[in-house]
C-alpha positions in Angstrom: 0.0 0.0 0.0 1.3 3.4 -0.9 1.4 5.6 2.2 4.2 8.1 1.6 5.6 10.1 -1.2 8.8 12.0 -0.6 10.2 14.2 -3.4 13.8 15.6 -3.7 14.9 18.3 -6.0 18.3 19.2 -7.5 18.5 22.2 -5.1 18.6 19.8 -2.2 15.0 20.4 -1.1 12.7 17.7 0.1 8.9 17.4 0.6 7.1 14.5 2.3 3.4 13.7 1.9 2.4 11.2 4.5 -0.2 10.7 7.3 1.1 11.1 10.8 0.5 7.5 11.8 2.9 6.2 9.1 5.8 8.7 9.7 7.5 6.9 12.5 7.6 3.4 10.9 7.8 4.5 7.3 9.6 2.3 4.8 10.9 4.2 1.8 11.8 2.6 -1.6 13.6 4.8 -4.1 12.4 4.9 -7.7 15.0 4.8 -10.6 16.2 8.3 -11.5 15.8 9.5 -15.1 18.7 8.9 -17.5 21.2 11.7 -18.2 19.7 14.5 -20.2 16.2 13.8 -19.0 14.0 15.6 -16.4 11.1 14.3 -14.4 7.7 15.4 -15.8 5.2 13.3 -13.9 4.3 10.0 -12.2 2.8 6.8 -13.5 1.0 4.1 -11.5 -0.7 0.8 -12.1 -3.7 0.1 -9.8 -4.5 -3.3 -8.4 -7.0 -5.3 -10.6 -10.0 -5.2 -8.4 -12.9 -4.1 -10.6 -16.3 -3.3 -9.3 -19.2 -3.9 -11.8 -22.1 -3.4 -9.4 -22.6 0.3 -10.3 -25.7 1.4 -12.1 -23.4 2.9 -14.7 -22.6 0.7 -17.6 -18.8 0.7 -17.1 -16.5 -0.7 -14.5 -15.3 1.3 -11.5 -11.9 0.9 -10.0 -11.9 0.0 -6.3 -9.1 2.2 -4.9 -9.0 0.5 -1.5 -6.3 -1.8 -2.6 -4.0 1.0 -3.8 -1.3 0.7 -6.4 0.5 -2.4 -7.5 3.3 -0.4 -9.1 4.4 3.2 -9.2 7.1 5.0 -11.3 8.1 8.3 -12.8 7.8 9.7 -16.2 10.6 11.7 -17.9 11.5 13.3 -21.1 14.6 14.7 -22.8 15.5 18.3 -21.9 17.8 20.7 -23.6 19.7 21.9 -20.5 21.3 19.5 -17.9 20.0 20.2 -14.4 23.1 19.9 -12.3 22.8 19.5 -8.5 23.3 22.7 -6.6 26.4 23.0 -4.4 24.6 25.4 -2.1 23.5 23.4 1.0 19.9 23.5 1.9 19.4 23.3 5.7 16.2 21.3 6.0 14.0 23.0 8.6 11.4 20.3 8.5 13.4 17.4 10.0 11.4 16.0 12.9 12.7 13.6 15.5 10.8 10.4 16.3 10.2 11.7 19.8 8.4 14.8 18.4 6.4 12.6 16.0 5.3 10.4 18.9 4.3 13.5 20.9 2.2 14.8 18.0 0.6 11.3 17.5 -0.4 11.4 21.2 -1.5 15.1 20.8 -3.7 14.3 17.8 -5.3 11.4 19.7 -6.0 13.4 22.9 -7.6 16.3 21.0 -10.1 13.9 19.4 -8.9 14.3 15.8 -10.7 11.2 14.3 -9.6 8.8 11.6 -6.3 8.0 10.0 -5.8 11.0 7.7 -4.0 13.2 10.3 -1.1 15.2 9.0 1.7 16.9 10.8 3.6 19.9 9.5 6.7 21.2 11.3 9.1 24.1 11.0 12.2 25.5 12.7 11.9 28.8 14.6 15.7 29.4 14.5 17.1 32.2 12.3 13.6 33.4 11.2 13.4 36.3 8.9 9.7 36.7 8.1 6.4 35.1 9.2 3.3 35.3 7.1 -0.2 33.8 7.6 -3.0 32.3 5.5 -6.7 32.3 5.9 -9.3 29.9 4.6 -11.3 30.1 1.4 -15.0 29.7 1.0 -15.9 26.3 -0.3 -12.7 24.6 1.0 -11.9 22.7 4.2 -11.4 26.0 6.1 -13.5 29.1 5.8 -12.3 32.7 5.7 -13.0 32.9 9.4 -10.0 30.6 10.1 -6.2 31.0 10.2 -5.1 27.9 8.1 -1.3 28.1 8.3 1.9 30.0 8.7 4.8 30.5 6.2 8.2 31.0 7.8 11.1 32.4 5.8 14.7 32.3 7.0 17.9 34.3 6.8 20.0 31.4 5.6 19.7 29.1 2.6 16.7 27.1 3.8 13.6 27.0 1.8 10.5 28.7 3.3 8.5 26.3 5.5 4.7 26.1 5.7 2.9 24.7 8.7 -0.8 24.0 8.4 -2.4 24.6 5.0 -1.6 27.5 2.7 -4.8 28.9 1.1 -5.1 32.7 0.9 -2.1 34.8 2.0 -2.8 37.7 4.4 -1.1 41.1 3.8 0.0 41.3 7.4 3.5 39.9 8.2 6.1 40.0 10.9 9.7 40.7 10.0 12.6 39.9 12.4 16.2 41.1 12.5 19.1 38.7 12.5 19.6 38.9 16.3 15.9 38.5 17.1 14.0 35.3 18.0 10.4 34.3 18.7 9.7 34.6 22.4 6.0 33.7 22.6 3.3 32.0 20.5 -0.3 32.4 21.5 -3.2 30.6 19.7 -6.9 31.1 20.0 -9.2 28.3 18.9 -12.9 28.0 18.3 -14.5 24.7 19.1 -17.2 23.0 17.0 -17.4 20.0 19.4 -20.3 20.5 21.7 -20.5 17.0 23.3 -21.1 17.1 27.1 -18.0 15.1 27.9 -15.7 17.3 25.9 -13.6 19.8 27.8 -10.6 21.9 26.8 -8.1 20.9 25.5 -9.9 17.8 24.2 -12.3 19.6 21.8 -12.1 19.6 18.0 -11.1 23.1 17.1 -10.0 25.4 14.4 -7.6 28.3 14.7 -9.1 31.8 14.7 -6.0 33.9 15.7 -2.3 33.6 16.4 -0.2 36.2 18.3 3.6 36.1 18.0 6.0 38.2 20.1 9.8 38.5 19.7 12.7 39.0 22.0 12.9 42.7 20.8 9.2 43.2 21.7 8.0 43.2 18.2 4.6 41.5 17.9 1.8 40.7 15.5 -1.7 39.2 15.7 -2.9 37.3 12.7 -6.7 37.4 12.8 -9.0 36.4 10.0 -10.8 39.6 8.7 -14.2 37.9 8.8 -13.6 36.3 12.2 -14.8 37.5 15.6 -12.8 40.5 16.9 -13.3 39.4 20.5 -11.7 36.3 22.0 -14.1 35.7 24.9 -15.0 32.1 25.3 -12.4 30.8 22.9 -9.8 28.2 23.9 -6.4 29.8 24.5 -3.0 28.1 24.3 0.3 30.0 24.9 3.9 28.9 24.6 6.6 31.1 26.2 10.4 31.2 26.0 12.5 32.9 28.7 15.6 32.7 30.9 17.4 29.6 29.6 14.5 28.6 27.4 13.7 29.1 23.7 11.0 28.3 21.2 12.9 26.2 18.7 10.1 24.9 16.4 6.4 24.9 15.6 4.2 21.9 14.9 0.7 22.1 13.3 -1.4 18.9 13.3 -4.6 18.8 11.2 -7.1 16.8 9.3 -10.0 17.6 7.1 -11.8 19.4 10.0 -9.5 20.1 12.9 -6.4 22.0 13.7 -4.0 22.1 16.6 -0.8 24.2 16.9 2.0 23.8 19.5 5.5 25.1 19.9 8.5 23.0 20.9 10.4 24.5 23.9 14.1 23.8 24.4 15.4 24.2 28.0 19.1 24.9 28.7 18.9 25.0 32.5 18.9 22.2 35.1 15.3 22.8 35.9 12.7 20.5 37.6 9.0 21.2 37.5 6.8 19.8 40.2 4.5 18.1 39.5 5.6 16.7 36.1 3.0 16.2 33.4 2.9 13.7 30.5 2.6 14.3 26.8 1.2 16.6 25.5 0.9 18.6 28.8 4.5 18.7 29.7 5.2 22.1 28.0 4.8 24.9 30.5 5.0 28.7 30.8 7.5 29.6 33.5 7.9 32.8 35.4 11.1 33.3 37.5 11.7 35.2 40.7 15.1 36.4 39.3 16.1 37.0 35.7 19.0 38.8 34.0 18.4 42.3 32.5 19.8 43.5 29.2 23.3 43.9 30.7 23.3 40.5 32.3 22.8 41.7 35.8 20.3 39.6 37.9 17.1 41.5 38.7 14.3 40.3 41.1 10.6 40.3 40.3 9.2 43.4 42.1 5.5 42.9 41.4 3.0 40.3 40.3 -0.1 41.0 38.1 -3.1 38.6 38.4 -5.7 38.5 35.6 -9.2 37.2 36.3 -12.2 36.0 34.3 -15.1 35.5 36.7 -13.9 33.7 39.7 -10.9 32.1 37.9 -7.4 33.3 37.5 -6.5 33.0 33.7 -3.2 34.9 33.6 -0.2 35.8 35.7 2.7 38.3 35.0 5.9 39.2 36.8 7.2 42.8 36.6 11.0 43.5 36.9 12.9 46.7 37.8 14.0 47.2 34.2 10.3 47.5 33.1 10.3 44.0 31.6 7.0 42.2 32.0 6.7 38.5 31.4 3.2 37.1 31.1 1.8 33.6 31.3 -1.7 32.8 30.2 -4.3 35.4 29.1 -4.1 39.1 29.9 -6.0 40.9 27.1 -9.5 40.1 28.1 -9.6 40.0 31.8 -9.8 42.2 34.9 -6.5 42.7 36.7 -4.9 43.4 40.1 -1.3 44.1 41.0 0.7 43.3 44.1 4.2 44.5 45.0 6.9 42.2 46.5 8.7 43.7 49.5 12.1 44.9 48.7 15.1 42.6 49.6 12.8 39.7 50.2 12.7 36.1 48.8 9.8 33.7 48.2 9.8 30.8 50.6 6.5 29.2 49.6 3.9 29.3 46.9 0.3 28.1 47.2 -2.5 27.7 44.6 -6.2 27.3 45.4 -8.1 25.0 43.0 -11.8 24.7 42.2 -13.8 23.3 39.3 -10.8 22.7 37.2 -9.4 26.2 37.5 -7.1 28.3 39.6 -9.1 30.2 42.2 -6.4 31.8 44.2 -2.6 32.3 44.7 -0.5 33.0 47.7 3.2 33.8 48.3 5.1 33.8 51.6 8.3 35.8 51.8 11.3 36.2 54.1 13.9 39.0 54.4 17.3 38.7 56.1 16.3 35.4 57.7 13.2 36.7 59.3 10.2 34.4 59.8 8.1 33.9 56.7 5.0 36.1 56.5 2.1 36.0 54.0 2.7 39.0 51.8 0.6 38.4 48.7 -2.7 36.5 48.7 -5.6 36.8 46.4 -8.6 34.5 46.0 -11.4 36.8 44.7 -11.8 38.8 41.6 -11.7 42.5 42.7 -14.3 43.5 40.1 -16.7 40.8 41.2 -18.6 42.5 44.0 -20.4 39.2 45.0 -17.1 37.4 45.6 -14.8 37.5 48.5 -12.0 35.4 50.0 -14.5 33.9 52.4 -17.2 33.0 49.8 -15.0 31.8 46.9 -15.5 28.1 46.1 -12.3 26.0 46.1 -11.7 22.3 46.6 -8.0 22.0 47.5 -4.7 23.8 47.8 -1.3 22.9 46.7 1.9 24.2 48.3 5.6 24.3 47.2 8.4 25.2 49.6 11.7 27.0 49.0 13.7 23.8 49.7 13.5 20.6 51.7 14.4 22.4 54.9 11.1 24.2 54.9 8.8 21.3 54.1 8.3 20.0 57.6 7.1 23.4 58.9 4.5 23.7 56.1 3.3 20.1 56.5 2.4 21.0 60.2 0.6 24.2 59.3 -1.1 23.1 56.1 -4.9 22.6 56.1 -6.4 19.1 55.6 -7.3 19.8 52.0 -3.7 20.9 51.2 -1.0 18.9 49.5 2.6 19.9 50.2 5.0 18.8 47.5 8.4 17.5 48.5 11.1 19.6 46.9 13.7 17.7 44.8 17.0 17.0 46.6 19.6 19.8 46.6 17.4 22.2 44.8 15.6 25.6 45.4 12.4 27.1 44.3 13.1 29.6 41.5 9.8 30.2 39.9 6.3 29.1 39.1 4.8 27.5 36.0 1.3 27.1 34.4 0.4 24.8 31.5 0.6 25.8 27.8 -2.5 23.8 27.0 -4.3 23.9 30.4 -3.5 27.0 32.5 -4.7 25.1 35.6 -1.8 22.7 35.3 0.4 24.7 37.7 3.3 24.2 40.1 6.8 25.2 41.3 10.0 25.4 39.3 13.1 24.2 41.0 16.8 24.5 40.0 19.7 22.3 41.2 21.9 24.2 43.6 
């Protein structure tokens, strides 16, 4: 059975056409190349002889379920010899088996049905321009959808397309040679209304994509005929940062559904607690200390909390240099800001959970070895007059301590509904994380001492 077609050009370029399920265990067989002085002009195939004469039409119909018995190429003489190029083409679409397995699990969990699931993949290194495509009326995606991205590079690589390229938008993002993609945000509209379907397990299409760079350039690709407001849409965000970078983008789709994710490479000895499995292991991380533009370490001086209803949907840390690093949503929510005491350090972090969302957050601080005191605590949307810290509904709390030396104290003081996580050996709490796919997948970030 023919499952894969991979084409190579004399410029060193390659394109593969294969459903995701066959990519890991594919078996390639090379076809004879044209003789010298000939160029490839097409393909030829012989179908298996399984004829179906049951049709009401008075001629046989070929049953294509058995596929081809033979396949080959067609060529013809050409006037000019096409010599292979000596300029290397750095293939930005090479995908490791681990990433293919991750996307296979990803496609299964997000309910993309059937076998015809495709994965497109592109590097985010040395990016020059990013363009976007919207759907076309009468095709598999309407003009209300973002269907794909085209990524152009500074080096000799060919442009890469993730998703499907249908109708190019005029808007684009252009980067300088010393600039990289810092964050990727995706808004999705679900058309899966089954009662047992909850984010991120719904069948969705992409309605907008926001990209921000390390030089604070940004763009939002939004279909002109789409909804200008994002309320109620599913939101995924991938964030690079101190010792982390977005290195690639993967777009999984079939005839109806789309899902987009970034691949994050981490260059620090970090441990997140708790650890999540594929595809939830990618997280947005906020650090208590980060370097400024000159390399000097600066502490977080404030935290911004973003609400929708009684749930926290976004968190941001503010630093003395004016840098603000956000995780989750911030554009569509009410906000409150808290200031960290000067010369203090976080010794514990707590989250309140309820109905599958984050309902509150608390930090305890210490300064010059003084006893830890609650300094930041919020568990009610300040714009919701009917809510208060006493009336908010929450089911459990989770606690992360600075290091193992603090754990026993917090276990004694923690309420019965709380779970105190044991810090990894010889490590210290350096930040917090929330999930890229599910914001409520949260916890502490530790680094080896």
